[in-house]
C-alpha positions, -999 to +999 in steps of 0.1 A: -604-162+221-618-198+224-583-212+221-570-188+248-599-197+271-592-234+267-555-229+273-561-210+305-586-236+317-561-264+311-532-249+330-523-263+364-496-261+391-475-230+393-487-217+359-523-216+372-511-196+402-491-173+380-521-165+358-542-159+389-516-136+403-515-116+370-553-115+369-553-099+404-526-074+394-546-062+364-578-061+384-562-036+408-559-011+380-596-004+385-590+009+420-585+046+429-569+067+417-567+051+382-601+036+377-591+016+347-623-005+347-613-029+318-587-042+342-613-056+365-632-071+335-600-088+323-590-101+357-624-115+366-627-132+332-594-149+338-605-160+372-637-175+359-618-195+332-593-208+359-622-221+380-639-235+349-608-257+344-609-272+379-626-306+386-658-302+405-654-306+443-667-338+459-664-356+492-630-367+482-620-336+464-623-304+485-618-270+468-582-266+479-571-257+443-598-231+441-586-216+474-550-214+462-561-198+429-583-173+447-555-166+472-530-159+443-555-136+427-560-117+459-522-115+465-517-099+431-546-076+437-533-063+471-497-062+461-506-038+433-531-017+452-513-016+486-476-015+476-474+021+487-478+010+524-440+003+524-432+040+522-442+045+558-414+023+569-388+045+553-397+076+573-371+063+598-353+038+576-327+030+603-354+019+627-381+004+606-368+002+570-360-035+574-397-042+580-408-027+547-405-059+526-423-079+553-452-054+554-455-052+516-457-090+514-474-100+546-504-077+545-514-087+510-508-123+519-532-121+548-559-101+530-557-125+501-570-153+524-605-137+520-603-139+482-591-175+486-621-184+508-645-166+485-632-185+454-633-218+473-670-211+483-678-202+447-662-234+434-685-255+457-715-238+439-699-240+404-717-252+373-716-249+335-743-223+333-739-185+331-753-182+366-719-193+379-707-156+377-734-149+403-719-176+425-685-160+422-697-125+427-719-135+457-691-155+474-665-129+469-688-101+481-696-121+512-659-126+521-651-090+512-678-080+537-661-102+563-627-086+555-642-053+564-656-065+598-635-094+612-613-084+641-606-047+635-616-050+598-596-036+569-620-028+540-594-010+519-600-010+481-631-031+480-638-040+444-669-018+445-647+013+444-641+004+407-676+018+400-670+052+417-645+068+394-671+092+379-695+113+399-724+098+380-715+062+388-706+072+424-743+079+431-750+042+433-734+042+467-762+064+480-785+034+475-765+002+480-732+014+495-697+002+485-704-034+495-734-035+472-714-019+445-688-047+451-714-074+442-725-054+411-689-047+399-678-084+403-709-098+386-707-075+356-669-078+353-671-116+351-696-118+323-671-116+293-659-151+304-693-165+293-686-156+256-658-183+253-657-212+250-687-214+227-702-246+243-727-250+214-748-220+225-756-193+200-737-160+203-767-139+213-773-162+242-737-162+254-736-124+250-768-117+269-752-115+304-724-091+291-749-069+273-772-069+303-742-059+325-732-031+302-768-018+301-768-018+339-737+003+339-752+027+314-784+029+335-761+036+365-745+065+347-778+079+335-794+075+369-764+091+386-765+121+363-803+124+369-796+125+407-769+151+402-792+173+381-823+168+403-807+173+437-806+209+449-780+219+474-780+248+499-750+264+515-749+266+553-749+302+563-738+295+598-704+279+591-675+296+575-644+274+575-607+280+573-588+247+568-550+246+573-527+222+555-492+228+570-473+202+548-449+192+575-428+161+566-434+131+588-397+129+598-399+165+610-432+161+630-416+144+660-380+156+657-369+169+691-367+207+692-393+212+664-422+220+688-419+258+683-414+256+646-445+235+641-468+256+664-456+288+647-463+272+613-499+266+622-504+300+638-488+319+608-508+299+582-540+304+602-536+342+603-525+346+566-545+364+540-547+346+507-555+378+488-555+414+497-593+415+499-597+382+518-609+389+553-589+358+564-594+342+598-616+370+612-645+358+590-642+322+600-665+305+625-643+274+626-605+271+621-596+234+615-561+218+618-553+182+608-547+150+628-519+151+654-512+188+648-490+191+679-458+172+687-467+176+724-497+172+746-513+206+741-535+203+772-503+204+793-489+235+776-509+265+788-486+288+768-496+271+736-533+274+745-528+311+753-512+317+719-541+300+703-565+322+722-547+353+710-550+340+675-587+333+675-612+361+668-641+363+692-666+335+685-642+314+664-635+278+674-604+258+666-610+222+659-577+203+658-563+168+659-541+163+690-528+135+713-541+137+748-534+118+780-560+103+802-558+084+835-582+056+839-590+036+871-596-001+868-621-021+889-591-031+911-584+005+918-552+006+898-545+037+877-532+035+841-523+064+818-533+061+782-525+083+752-554+089+729-555+101+693-581+128+696-599+158+681-602+188+704-624+219+702-606+250+716-625+282+723-613+318+718-605+318+755-580+289+750-602+264+768-607+228+755-645+226+753-651+192+736-631+161+727-635+130+706-611+101+710-604+078+680-622+045+683-606+025+655-568+024+658-545+014+629-530-020+635-492-018+636-495+019+631-511+031+664-512-002+683-495-036+681-519-065+679-509-096+698-482-075+714-462-102+732-458-122+700-449-093+676-428-074+701-407-105+706-402-106+668-389-070+668-421-053+656-432-019+670-458+008+663-449+033+636-463+062+655-438+079+677-450+069+712-436+049+741-465+024+737-496+018+718-523+044+716-554+036+737-588+035+719-615+058+729-640+046+754-674+034+743-687+030+707-702+064+699-685+093+682-697+120+707-682+154+697-703+185+702-685+218+702-707+247+712-723+265+683-714+238+658-740+217+639-740+180+648-709+165+633-696+130+626-659+130+635-636+105+618-599+104+624-577+090+596-587+056+584-620+056+604-634+070+571-629+038+552-656+019+572-687+020+551-720+018+571-701+012+603-699+048+616-721+045+647-755+059+655-742+095+655-742+092+617-780+092+617-782+127+632-750+143+619-752+172+594-716+170+582-686+147+583-652+159+597-622+138+586-588+148+601-558+128+589-521+128+586-511+110+554-475+123+555-464+087+561-472+080+525-460+112+507-452+106+471-474+075+467-509+068+456-520+061+492-532+096+501-554+097+469-569+064+477-576+074+512-593+106+501-615+088+476-627+064+503-637+094+525-655+110+495-677+079+492-688+082+528-702+116+519-723+100+491-734+071+512-745+093+541-758+122+521-736+146+541-710+172+532-674+162+540-647+185+554-613+168+552-581+183+566-548+166+560-513+175+570-498+170+535-531+166+516-556+159+504-574+188+522-608+194+505-645+203+508-669+177+493-706+181+488-732+155+498-731+141+462-693+134+464-682+163+442-651+183+453-661+219+457-626+231+468-593+215+475-556+222+482-530+204+461-511+176+477-477+186+493-485+223+494-486+245+524-516+268+526-552+275+538-585+268+522-615+290+530-650+279+522-685+268+533-703+235+532-737+224+520-766+214+541-772+176+540-795+161+514-825+140+523-815+107+540-801+083+515-815+048+511-781+034+523-782+056+554-817+042+562-812+005+553-774+000+556-765-035+543-800-047+537-797-042+499-765-063+499-781-090+519-811-090+495-787-093+465-768-122+481-800-140+489-815-136+454-782-146+437-779-177+460-815-187+452-809-184+415-776-204+417-793-231+438-824-234+416-804-234+384-779-259+397-807-283+407-823-279+373-790-288+356-786-319+378-821-329+370-816-326+332-785-349+332 
């Protein structure tokens, strides 16, 4: 292995970039739904060796090579873990198919800039000591945090998700969140690089960081199992749910003339009995449909609302995703109509009693950033609409249907934003995530999306109700365990109840404070050890 390490350290030019690209590719194997954790260990080990072989930065030698190496690593990482995004462009291949290659290449290339910046920052702090893995883990954790927050943010497949494949390991998110897990995952995964080359140190000393990291993982598993065993959960007696997964293909959702077919599908599924002795909808307090259930503005179709009222038993509330139109008046007195991606609560009288409007819209999916530029290049939103969706007003997720415990509503990819769910998360008793992942049917995208939402349940200590058009529709307890689910790409209903929330988690109390503490401690260690190394020369 020493010879291999030396060979990698001595590479340069396109060979160095190729190794970095391959390192990123294998690292992505640790992401959902595969969770092949050794892939991250191998990828991070290669990245450390590549940085080891670079000349130390100086006033004349800035870390451009480190940036390029980190960018190539990130490009491979995101190409592997986000390749499925191209499937959305083939829903209407004649219109958007030509954009698929650009999307598959462009998005990873942009996201990889954060890996490049993190690697360059780490190189500025680099040394010969084992603490250099802390420099790399801290720098990359910082830039990954920025990736999740700059502009609209896109924290998809943070490296910390590698440590959430098992329910036991997943419990760490209740204490430090996925950003904290990102630091831990990167620091531990980089430790095998310290075994080679030998550098004159005894084996036991070189192996100490790796052994310490593996012991930390073992403690994480043991502590997680203890939390699972020691936490008692109670079922909510006041909520009985019926979730509907219609499994309507994306190309059929907005096809002209399909309005009656889609509404009838929802009504028929909602009323069905899964077994002869199942009371069906009559026993449900809440009937829940997925994001964008209607291919029309239901508020403007009284006949549809009347049919929903006839369907609902007395006291049952329908919660459904739906587009709605709102007219806003600007300070100049001009009126503008905006279409919002919303959640509606509809009573048994057919009245819309509560609404929530999506705050975080999907770039290029629901709105076109820098519209004049991209529109001129031929880009458009994927969602069938004459123009971009409008974001909801304000910053809070206010949604309070009558007779419903306080809920944290999340539409589609709003569920991927760890610790950034608004103050309503502090008082919520359950999470509702409505989505339409039909754009990515047949890919790993829906499974990744579902796993991200599961981790929000662990972080917040709240049960999760997730309803998707084509899957994954599921009930998840506050510890992240799936209590019931429908198979992807099946049409059906899921009846069940949710748990009461557990005691407030450390993460829900302190948010990113543990991450900040880890970054400060690691920075102090790197600074002090680097100064000691310089003094000893």
